N, C-alpha and C positions, 0 to 999 in steps of 0.2 A: 432786618428788612425795612427799607424806608417806605414811605407812604405810596410812592409811585409803583414800587415793586409789589406791594400788597394789593394795590388797586388792579394792577395787571394780572396778578395771580387770581384774584377773585373773579375778574372778568373772564379769564380763561376757563375757570370752573363753571361759570354760568353758561358759557358757550358750549362747553363739552356736554353739560346737562341738556341743553337745548338740542344739540345734535343727536344725543342718544334718544331723546323723546321723538324727534322727527324720524329716526330710523325705526323705532318701534311702531309709530303710526303707519309708516310704509308697510311694515310687515303685517300689521293688522289688516290693512286694506288688501294685501295680497292673500289673506286668508291663512297665514302661517299659524295663527293661534286658534283656528277652528277646532283643531284637535290638539294633542300634546306633541309639539315638535321635538325632534331629537335636539339636544342642546347644541350640537354642531351647526345646526341651521342658524341659530342665534349667534353663535361664535363666528361663523363665516361672514355673516352680515357685519358684525363689529369689526372684523379684520379688514374687510373691504372699505369700510368707513375710515378706519385708521390709515390705510394705505392712501386713500384719497387725500386725507389731511396731510400725510407725509409728503406726497408729491407737491401739494400747494406750498408747504413750508420750504421744500428744496428749491422750487422755482423762485420763490420770493428771496430766499437767501442768496441764490446765484445772481439775481438782479442787484441785490445790495452790494455784493462783492464787485460786480462790474461797474456799478455806479461810483464806487470809491476810487476807481482808476483815474489817473491824470489823462489829459488829452493827448499827450505824447509819452512814449516810453523809450528808454535806451535799448538799442539792439544788443542782445546778449553777446554778440561777436565783436562788433566794432564800436559800440556805445553811441552810434549816431541816433539822434532823436527821430522817432518814427511815429506817425499819427496812429492813434488808437481808434478802432472802429468797434461797434457792437454787432455781434452776430448771434443768431439763434439757431439752435440745432436740437434735434430730438435725441435723447439718450435714454437708456433703460437702466434703472437702478433696482434695488431690492424691492421697492414699493411699486414698481412698474414704470411706464414711460413718462418722462417729463420733458418740458420745453426748457432747455438750458440757455440762458443768456450769458454770453461770455465776451471778453474783449479779445481782439485779434489785431496784430500789427504786422506790417510787412516792411522789411528793410530792402530798399531798391539797390543799395550799394552791395549788400551781401547776397541779395536775391534769396531771402529766406523769410518765412513767416514765423511768428511766435505769439504766445498767449501771455500778455503781461499779468493778468489776474491769476494765473496759475502758480505764481511764485517760482522760485528757482530760475532756470533759464527759459522756461515756458515754451520750449521748442515743440514743434509738431513732427 
């Protein structure tokens, strides 16, 4: 592992520790620990935090995929260059709803839309 990877790994661990501390602080303020909570209360809060993080990572990853697309993409049918636009839509994944940024193109010649960042022929 090189120095940049090691630094990123250490930073992620620091942030995860900070997030866990913040989650426990919230639970303390909510009175969760005034008695002895069932462990599932702690676990469900951790799962919610994990799902929140998962959605943020998915949204960021989708933006990165869209950003790597060229300004024009060939139509899967006729190969004509078509302008690429960015669109946002809500989708629901395993972790819950996310705002997905994706690329979309429309071929006027073939009168069809396609998604260049989807790979394959990207048809809708």
